[in-house]
N, C-alpha and C positions, 0 to 999 in steps of 0.2 A: 504494500500500500504506500502510495506517495501522497504527502500532504503539501499543499501549495501555499505560498505566501508572497508578500511584497516587502520592499523597503522603500521608504519615502523621506523626502526632506522638503524644504521650502521651494525647491524646483518643481515639485509636483502639485497639481491642483486636484485635491481629492474633494469631490463635490457630493458624493452620496456613499457613505460607508455601508449602508444596507445593500446597495447594489454590488459593492465590492465583495461583501460576504456571500451574496447570491451567486457569485462567479466561482465559488468553491475556495475562496481564500480563507484560511483558518488562522494565520498569524501575520503580524506586521511589525517590522522594525523601523523605528522612527529616528531620524537624526535629532539628537538632543543637544550635544555640545561638541566643541572643537577647541583644541589647545587649552588654555587656562581661563579664558574669559568669554568666548563666543557661545551664544545660545541660539538655537534655531527657533524662531518665533512661531513656527507652526506646530511645534511638538506637543504643547499642552492641549490644544484643540484636537489634534489628530489622536492623541492618546484617549481622550474622552470619546471621540467619535468611533474609534475602532472598538473600544470596550463596549460601547452602547449597542453596537451591531453584533456583538458576540465573537469578535475577533480578538485573539490573544495578542496583546501589545507589549513591546519592549523598546528600549532605547539603545542607540549606539553613539559612541564617542569617536570622533575623527582625531587620531593621535598626531601630535607634532613632537619633534625632537627637542622638547623643553622639559622643565621640571615635572617629574613623575607625580610627586605628591600633590602638587597644585592641580594637576589634571584630574587625578583621582577624586580629590575633594570637590572640584567643580562638577564633575560628572555625577558623583554620588548624590550631591545635594540637589541637583536639578532632577535627577530620577525620583528622589523622594518627594519633591514638590509635585511631581506629576503622577504619583502613585505607581510608578513603574518598577518598584521593588516589592510590591505587595504580592501575596500568593496568587498564582495564576498568571503572573506576568511572564513574558518571554525573558530568558536570561539576558542580562546586559551584554552588549557586544563591543569589542574593541576593534576599530577599523584601522588596519595597518597598510598604508599605501603611500604616505608622505615620504619625500626624499630627505636625506640628511641625517639618518640615524646611525650610520656606520653599521655596526652589528646591532640590530634591534632586539635580539633575543633576550639580553638582560633587561631591557626596558619592559618587554612583555611580561616576563616573570615577576618583576618588581611591581608592575601595575596590578597584576592579578592578586599578588600577596597583599598589597596595601588596600586594594578595594575590598577584599574579604575582611580584613581587619577593621575597616571603617564601617562596613554595612552589615556584616554577618551573613551576607549572601555569597554562597560558595560558587554557584554556577556562572560560567562566562563563555561566550562565543568569541572566537577570534577570526576576523575576516581578512582575506588577502587574495590577490589574483594568482593565477597559475605560476607566473614567474617567481613570485615571492615564495610560494610553497615549494617550488622546485629548487630554488637557488639561494634563498635568503633566510627564511624561517626554519627553525629546527624544533618542531613541536614536541619531540620526545624529551626535550629538556624542561618543558614547563606544562605540557598538557596532561594533567592528571585526570582522575575519573570525573571531575567536575568542570572540565574544559572540553568544549566541542569546537570543531573547525568548520569554517564557512569559506567556500571558494567561489571566486568570480571567474567564470569562463563561459563566454557567450557562444556556445557551440550548437544551440538549437536542440539539445537532447536532455530535457529536464531530468535531473537526478543521476545523470551519467556524465560527470565532468571529464573523464579520462585521466583522472589522478586519484589515487587511493590512499587512505590512511584509516586505521581502525576508529579514529575519533572524528572522521569527516561526516558531518550531519547535514549540511546545507549546501546547495548548489545554486548560486545566482546565475541563471542560464540565459537571461536576456536583459538588456537595458532599454529595450523598446517594446516591452510587453503591452498588450492591449487588455485593459480591465474595465468593464462597465463601472461608471461612477468616478472614474479618473480621467481628466482631460489630458490627452497626449500619452506618449510612451511612459512606461514605468518599469523599474527593476522587478523582475519576477524571480521567485525562488522555488526550489523543490527540495524535499527531504531526500536523503541518500541512504540506500541500503535499508536496514531495519529501523532506522530512526523515524520518529513521528513527532508531531507537535508536542505531545506530552513528554518527550525526551528532554526538552529544554525549557521547562516552565519552573518558575520559582515555587517551591513547595509551601 
């Protein structure tokens, strides 16, 4: 069984969350923060809209190569304000794609550790594209039983990204997906292997 979802930010115009849910979308990841100070101003309304339509909602943080602790605090506090660490929320996600990290693996490990200490929420998704998973990130150094991986690869084959890892749970398979209730293209995601939406929800 494959579960389908979307990820959105202020670049996406979500007009009808009930129509989104009616298209078989069961989870949505919303851009909440970036670096130490940016907040996506659509995230609060989108969180309410998704939950109101019966879609499991979670937030993601676009990481920058600056202070880890300040980014963790910023992300955690904004998630709390939006109710996105409450039971039933999608695990928070760390978006790793910015340049300038050098070796980003220590950053990822530190971010996960500090986030857990600050929030008490253990589960986290880590997002990157195929190149990062092949050549830059080393998940076996930091992906324990409460970390799942999320890959971006727009190959038109939902749930089959052509890259494998035991912790790989999500495949962002298109950035031009069509979903009723959303104007224009949107990132579409599919679960991988035996993972389902319930695999990455806050207990």
